N, C-alpha and C positions, 0 to 999 in steps of 0.2 A: 845181701840177698833177703828178701822178705821172708819170715817164717811162715807165711800164711798165702794162699790164694783162694779165691771165689769161686765155687762149683754148686751145679745142684745137689741139694741134700736129699737125702730120702726123709729125714724127720719134717722139715716145711720149708718149701721154695728152694732158697739158696743158704750155703752153709760157708763157714768157712772150713779149709783143710790142711795141713800141716805140709808146708812144699819141702820139708827134709825133716830128719830126725830130730825131736827137742826133748833135750834131757829135763828129770822133773827139776821144778823150782825157777825154770827160766822167763822170766818176763816176756810175754808175748807182743801184747798189743794194748793200747790205752783205750779206755772206754770214753769217747768224748762227747759233747754237748753243750748245751746251754742249762746253766743252773736256774731254776725257779722254785717258787715256794710250793710248799707240800700243798697249801691253799689254794694255788690257783693250779695244782695238777689234779685236784677233786674237784672243781668247777667248771675247767675248761672241757669243752665237748670234743675236743682233741684225743682226750683220753679215755672215752666211754666205751671201751672195749669193743666198739663196733669195726675196729680194723685194726690192722698189728700195730704196739704201741712199744715204742721203744724208751720206756721211764723207768732208769733206775734211782730207788730210793738211797739217800745219800746219811739222811738222817732224820730227826724228827722235824725239822724246819724245813728242808730242802730236798729236791730229788734233782737229777740231771733227765734233760730231754735229749735223748738220742736221736731223735728222728731227723738226721741230717745225713747226707751222702758221706761226707768227710767222715764220718762214724764209721769205719768198716766193720767194728765190734758188734755192731749192732746184729748183724749176720749170723753170730755164734748163736747155736740152736741150744735150747734145755735138753739135758739128759737126766735120767733116773741115776745112770753110771757115770757121771762126768769126769772127763779127763784134765779138765782147767778147774781154776778156782778165781774169785775174785776178791781184791783187796784194796781199799781205799789208803790214800795220804792225803789225808787233809779234801781239797775238793778235788783229788785227782783217782782216779780207778784205772785200776791195770787188772789186766787178765795173765794171770801163771799158771803154768803147767804144774798138776799135781802130783803128777803121773810123768813117766816118760812116756812119749808119744811117737807112733811111727810115723814115717812119711806116708802120705795119702789117708791118716786117718781126718775124721771129720773132728773138729775142736767143739766141745760142749761144756757148760756150766751148768750148776744148780741155780733155778733161777730163784729159789727161793721163797714162791707163795704161800701163804700161810695156809690153813686148811677152815675153810669158813662156811656159809650157807652157800655161796656161789662156785665150789672150786669144780664142779662139773661142767664148768663155760670154757674151762681150760684144759682140753684131754693133750694126752702127751703121746707122741708119737716117736719116741727114741727108739723103740724095738729093742732095748736092753732087758737082759733076765730081769731085771729087778725093779724094771716098771710098773708102776702101780695103776696106770691107765690115765692119771692126771699131773698134772704140773703142782705138785707140791713139793717142798722144802722136805729132805731128808728126815729131820726129826719130827715131821708131822705125820710120814708115810703110813705109819703104824694104824693111824687110823681107819686107813683105809682098807688095809689086808685085813683087819681084825672085822669091817663089816662086809667085808667080801664071804669072808668065813660063815657069818651067819646067813648068808641070804640064799 
């Protein structure tokens, strides 16, 4: 039995949901795609943020283009309070449960976007109590929280 199923998401279009209870530490799904150079991902119009991008940074030289139907993991949405985390082993990327997940819960992870001048182009709709309104990695969210206090 698959650990997940595809359903309409409250976060963004479709998402993956737990098909059963999933224990913390369980490997759930592999993020699959085509290995491309970082240079290609920076110049290819396919990755210009005008549409959904399923690009996973592997290291300084390579990215993984996950924009393929066979990559079901591409449907996992960002959350500021995620229940999954992503680990790579070589060129393989896996999604793991970072806490116990109940059947019917939407799977999510922190996309790890950096805080830079265009952060407002990536609004977050996760709806969690920890949400800062933008898709920014956990370690940089304090910058947004601080700026909101002074607004």
